[in-house]
C-alpha positions, 0 to 999 in steps of 0.5 A: 295881631292881624284883623279878626273875623266877626265873633261875639264879644265875651264880657267878663264878670268882676270875679272873672276880671280878678282872675284875669288880673292874676294872669296879668301879674304873671305877665307883668313879672315876666316882662320886668325880668326880661327888661333887665336882661336886654343888654348888648351881648344877650340873645333873644333865646336866652331872654325867651328862656328867662320869660318862660321860667318866670311864667312857669314858676308862677304856676302859669303857662306861656300862651304864645308857645305853640300858638298856631305853631309859634315856637317861643314864649316871647315875640322878640322884635329888633329894630325894623321888626315890628312884631312876631319876631322869633327869639334866636341866637343872634346877640343884641347890639348896642343901640338896638331897639327891642320890642318884647311881647309876652303872654300867660294863661293862668287857670284858663284866663289869658293876659298879654302885654308888650314893652319896647326898650333900648340896648344901651344908648339910643339915638334921639329918634329911637328914644322918641319913637319908643316914648311916643308909642308908650304915651300913645298906649296910655292915652288909648287906655285913658280913652277906654275909661270913658269911651262909649265905643271902642273906636275912641281908643284908636282916635286917642292913640293916633292923636298922640302920635300925630301931635308928637311926630307926624312923620311916624307911621301907625300900623293898620294891618296889626291891631289890638284885640279882645282877650279872656278865655282865649288870647285873641278874641273880638273886638278888633282895637285899631290904633288910628282914627277910623270912620266906624265907631266900633262896638259899644263899650260896656262893663266886662269888656277886656281889651289888649290895647297895643299900638305899633308905631314905625319911624317912617312908612307903614308898609311891611313884609313877612319873612319866610319863617311865616312870622317875622313882620318887618318894615319894608323901608328898614325903619325902626318900630316900637310896640307897647301893650297892656291888657285892660278891663272896663269895670263898672267904675272905669278901667283897671290895667291888669298887666300893670303892677299898680293897675295903671294908677300912676299913668292914668292919674296923670291923665285925670283918670282914677283906676277902678278895680273889679 
C-alpha cells in the first residue's frame, strides 16, 4: 500500500485478536491453495477464482474485491510488477516470478498476506530475491516482538536485505500498515531504516508487515489500469507479507498456520498467542 495520512491507531483486545486470527487462517488457506496452482500454463484469472472460492467456502469474503474499485480477489504480480497486478487471462511462463497478495474479512475483521513463488525452475538471482525478501519479512516480525517503536521493523528488514545483496532495492513508496476493522489503517510500516522511530508499540497493535524488494532500482510506474505497479528498469520484484499481532507476551503471526512458531524460534523468539 502507499503511504497513509495520519489517523488514530486501533488497538485490539485479546478477544479481537483471536477473531483476527480466524480471518488470518482463511487467508492462509487461500494462499496455500493458490501456491500449488502457480505452474506454467496457469492463468492469473483461474488462480484468482480459486482463491475467491477458498475464501467464500470458509464463510468469509475477499477484502480486495471491490476495494476502491479493484476488480479481483487477489493481486497477481508477475516479474517486473511489484504490487497490485490484476489477474487476467495471460498464461504463466516457465521461470516467471509470481507475487500473490491475498486478504479476507471474516465477521468484520480483516487479514492480509502475500507470497512470492516461482513457476518451474528459476534463475539463481530470482531465487535469491525471493528468499532474501522472505527472510527480511521474518526478521521484521522478530523485531516487532521486542520493539519499542514501529521503526525497528523497517530497520531489521533493511539490515537483512543489505547484508544479503546490497544491489537489491527496497521500495519506499509502498509500505506495510495497520489492519483490523479495516484493511488499511494507521500506522504506516516502512521497510527501511528511517530517521523517525515511528509510533510507540504496545499490546493490541496489529500490523501487516510487507517488504517489497526489487533486483535493481526502486523507481516504479503505474500502468494505465490505475493499479499495476512495475519497475521502470524491468527488474524483477518479490513481495512477502503477514498480519502480525503484538500481544502482552510478544507476537502472534495471524496469517501463518503455526502462528510463526518455526520461523521465530530460529530467531530466538517464542510466539505469544492472545
